[in-house]
N, C-alpha and C positions, 0 to 999 in steps of 0.2 A: 244578412248577418254574416260577419266575417268568420272564417274558419281558419284554424291553425294548420299550416301546411306540414305534412309529415317530413321528417328528415330524409335527405337524399342518401343514396348509397355511399357517396363520398363522405358525407357527414358522419354516417354510421361507422365507416372505416376509420375516420379520424378519431372518433370517440373510442373505438376499440383499441387503436394504437396508443391512445393516451392512457388507457387503463393498463396496458402492458408495454411499458417503455423499453423493456429489455428485448422485445421482439424487433424493434427498429435497429438497435445496435447489432443484434444477431444477423439480421438480413445484410447489414453493411459488412459484417465480418465474413459472411459466406461469399458475398460479391467480390470483396478484395482477395479472399483466398483463391477464388477461381481465376482472377486476373493474374496473380503471382504464379499459380499452378501452370497456366498456359504460357506465360511470357518469361519465366525465370527458371533456368536449369537447376536441377537438384533441390528445388524448393520443397518438394514433397518427400525427400529422402528421410529416413528415420532420424539421421543425425540432425538435420535441419529442424524437423518438427519437434523433436525432444529438446533441442536448444531453446526453441521458442517457449515451450511449456515450462522448462526449468527456470529460465531467466524471468519470465512473466510471473511465475509463482512466487519467487523471492520478493519481487516488488509488490505483487498482488496481496501478500500477507498484510502489509501496512495500508494498502489501498482500501481494504475492508474496513479498517478503523476510520480512515478518512471519509469513507462513504457514509458510515453511520453519523459522523460528525456533521457532514454537509447536509444530510437529511434533516438534522436537528437545527439547521440554519447557521452553522459555524464553520470556520476554516482552521486548519492547522498547517502553517507553512514551515513548522519546525521539525516535521517528521524525519527529514533527511539527516538533520543534525542529531536528533534523538537516536536515530539508528546508529550513527557513528559513535555516540557516547556508549550505547549498549554494547556494541561490538568491542570497544576498547576495554570496558569494564570486564567483560568476559575473557578477552585475550590476556589482560594483565593478571587476572586471578589464576588463569590456567598456566601461564608461563612463569610468573614470579610469586604468586600468592599475595597476601596482604601484610604490609609492614606498618607498624605503629611505633614511632619514636625510635626507629632503627632496629626494632625487633620484629621478627616474623611472627605475626599473630595467627595467620592462617597459612598453612602450607600450600604450595602450588599443586596443580594437577587434580583438583577436586571438581569434576564437571558439573554435578548437580548444584553445588554451592555457587559456582560461577554463574550458572544459568539463572538461578533464583535471584542472585544479587543483581544481575544485569536487568532482569525484568522489573524488580522492585524499584531500582533507581530510575528506569525509564518511566515507570508508572508515576513516580514522584515528579518527574519533569512534566508529565501530562497533567498532574494535579496542579502544578504551578501555573501552567497555561490556563487551566479552567478557572482557578481562583482569580487570576489577573482579569480575565474576561468578565466574570460574574461580578466581582467586587468593585472593579473600577469602571465598568461600563464601556471600556475601550473596545471598538470593533475587533473581532478576533483576527481579521486579516492584518491589522496593524500590530496588535499585541504579539501574535506569533511571528510576525516579521522581525520584531525585536528579539524574541526568544530564539529564533532561528540563528541569529548572529551570536547570541549569548551562549547557547548550547554548543555551537560550533567552536566557540572559544574554549569551552570545557573540554571538548574532544581534543583540540590542539594542546591544551594544557596536559591532558593525560598522555598524549604522545611525546611531549617534551619533558616529562618528569625525569628526575635524575636516575631512577631505576631503569627506565627504558633507554635513555641516552648512554648509560654505561655499557649497554649491550649492543648498541647500534649507532651508526653515525646519522641515521635518519629517524624520523618520528614514526617508525614502523615497528609494530609488535608482531612477532611471528611465534607460533607455538611450535616448539622443536621436540616435544616429547612424543611418546608413543601414542598413536591415535586411539582415543578412548571409544568405547562402544557408543556413547552418546552422540559422537560425531556421525557415526553411521546411521543412527536413528534419525537425527535431525536432517542430514543432507547427504547420506551415502548413495552410492550408485544403485539403481534398480537393475540389477544384472540380468535378470530374465528378460526384461524388456529391451535392454540395450543389445542383447545378443540376437535379436530377431532380424537385424539388418546388417548390410555391408556397405559402407563402413558402419561400425557399431554406433548405437545411439548414445545420447548424453543425458538420459533421464536420471533425475535424482529424487530423493525423498521429499524435497521441497514441494514437488507436485502433489504428493499425498497430503502434506500439511495444508497446502493451499485449498485443496478440494474439501478436506474435513472442516477447515475454518469457514470456508464459504457456505457449506451446508449448515454449520452451526449458527452463523449469524443470519442466514436466510430464515432459519426456523425462529430465531429470536425476534426478528423484525416482522415476520409474517403471522406468528401464532401466539405471541405473548403480549401481556399488558405493557411491558417495557417497550416493545417495538411500537405499539400504538401511541405511547407517550412520546416517543422520539418523533414520530410523524406529526403529532399534534403540536409539539414544541416548535418544530420548523414551519408548520403550516400557519398557525396563528397563536403566538405566544400569549397574548393578553387573554384570549378566550380560553386557552389551556389553563392559565393560572386561575381564572374564574371557575373552572371546572374542578379545581383541586389538584392539578398536575404540578408537581414540584419541578418546574422547568430548570431552575438553577442546578438542582441536583442531577437532572438528566444531562445537562451540558457538561458539568464537571466529570461525571462518570464517563461520558463519551470521550472527553479529552484523555482521561486515564487509560481507557481501552486503546485509544489510538497510540498513546505512548508505549504501552506494553507490547502492542503488535509491532511497532517500529523497532523496539528492542529485540523482539523475537526474530524479526526479519534480519536484523544485523547479525545475530548469533547463527542463524541458519546459513547465511552467506559465508560467515567465517568458518563454519564447520566444513564447507566444501573446499575453501582455499584459506588455510589458517594463517592469514596475514591481514593486518589492518593499518591503514594510514589515515591522516586527518581529512582527506578529501572524500572518504567513503560516503556515499549517499548524497553528494552535492547535486542539486538540481532535481532530485527525485521527488521533492515536494510538488513541483510543477507537474511531474508525471502523474502523481496521485490525483491532483485536481483535474487534469486533462482526462484521465481514465474515467473518473466519476462523471464528468460532464458528458463525455462521449457515450457513457453507459446510460444516460438519460436522467441523471440527478440534476435537479434545478439548483441554480446558484442561490436562490432565495430560500431554499429549503422546503421541507414538507412533501417532497415527491421524489420518486426514484426507488431503485431496488438494489440489493446486494448483488444479485445475479448480473444485473446490467453493468455494475461497476467492474465485476470480475471479467466479463466479456470485453469491456472497454480496455482493460489492461492487456488482455490477450491480443486484441486488435492492434494496439500500439506496438507491442513487441513483434507481432507478425509483420507489420509494415517495416520496422527497422531491419528485421532479418531479410525480408524480401528485397529491400533496397541494397543491402550489402551483397547479397548473392547476385543481384542484377548489375553490380559494378558501379552503382550510382554513388556519387559523392555523399558521404554520410551527413554532410552539412545540409543536404536537401531533406533529410529526415525531419529536422525542426520545421522547415517550411511546410512539409507534408502534414505534420501533426497540427500545425497552426491552421491549415486549411480544413482538416477534418474537424478541428475544434470549433471553428466558425460555423461550419455546416451543421454540427451537432447543436450549437446554441440556437441557430435559426430554426432547426427542426423542433427543439424543445419548446421554443417560444410559440411556434405555430400550433403545436399540439396542446399547449396550455390555454389557448384561446377557445375555450368551450362555451 
């Protein structure tokens, strides 16, 4: 009588890693950190480490939305363009206010109104993406490739509006008023941390927002019904529908969340450097996808974690910072990211074969 052989130690380890995909990217992060620590001067200085955290945090804010969307089996290639639109709306309302028919309907310099307006408009852009995907049946990769170009056109239109061009020869909006308290809350210096080293660090409040949002969405995905529905939608949509999960609503909601987070990232970035141009966020949509895949999220959906995506974003920014400090041509960064991405896809595919 044939007996089933017990799984080997390697098979058990593989199964355990598949259950905790974020562990794989964390191990990769630590290994690369040690490499840069040993080979690159000043890599572990406070200024270098806080720069990594701050820049990764701004990008990481919208990576969280992209991660939820990818887990549900969809993509959003328009996040970079949405970010630019959100930053432009915020900047224009802060610097000029709102004009209707030549009359100023809303005065300039109202931070909370500008923030809410930016997030609402970016949420609407996310809603448009979701409705296109759900109602038309067009793959989200193709649909959001189109809206990426359309939303970038909106950003350029905002930059070339008569109000902006009357104040500048370029499509750049700068906030020239006194810094409001909201700017310091969104992305002001963390002075106590920056003062701990010489030279001083570059830590900003974006780090705090990134941590808070990461923990929030981790809780949602891990401990709520909505998180379970997101995984179910990405894992097996037909079975989820049969079980009563409103998958279309989940997808649309995730697109809206992604749009709002992209807009928030744009505003946070603007709060640190109050100027915006039409090229803001170009190429960041690929960074979001790369961070998610490196973080262990499957391209087909249904698997991965928010924590993994967050670590993936930190890893990408660490690699960029390390190469810059090592004096390596920055063009090599894209090649390095491509290599890391390929290795991550191979690793995810191997782990998925249970």
